Steps between C-alpha positions, in 0.01 A plus 500: 500500500297427811777574755454789743853568632694810398782466248687690229397490135623189319759539223222459237262744669778757536600460133137562395472810721835636380383445141189707575717768666706535179183605317399770752602868488834554682356660817235227541751228414746616766238496779360166376849340499554627854171336602603170337830501692346563843177301462396222735254276316219297652330248267120506538318282247553648154660815645842592631422768759788743547620662822745787460688548828476865607218582255171601666219379274198727466158361593404276209277679248583295196813449296621548145677262266825590332457544122696179427422140588650157457353238268617143538397137522478283806690171515196321354476743206210714631493875437598737783524873558713669766392848613686747724278699739605835649355683802370861506855624571622325182691239700510124434194337663469149350565271207194314374502171306195437283464141380261506203448125465588331832520626855830504682727330244873582519629774262746407225721808519691397184191599297471854646442799273445852633236690304303825533186449704201470263203741529243410768297188423721376217708187551795416276434125545 
């Protein structure tokens, strides 16, 4: 995930995001799906930074996570979490990969489960 060129979401990333969208209220889901379709993605370490053509981002003053996240294993069996970050205008900002056991190991998308985000400070692993 260390590349820095712009690209579209992969088939697996898009499937995860569309699975999250299905769990959102209809109005939020519609805007989120639109963002997924138009997004240009730039890998940056454990993040996929998102550029939405035509969307003017506000000055960064923090972000919020969607109330659902992905839980899966990496290809070596380590635990991972995938979080979706939104900007202050409630638009797709980034996708964050948290590797709990190793740093930078490749996700095994076949193990993905989408779950409600746990309360602050509580890990489901």
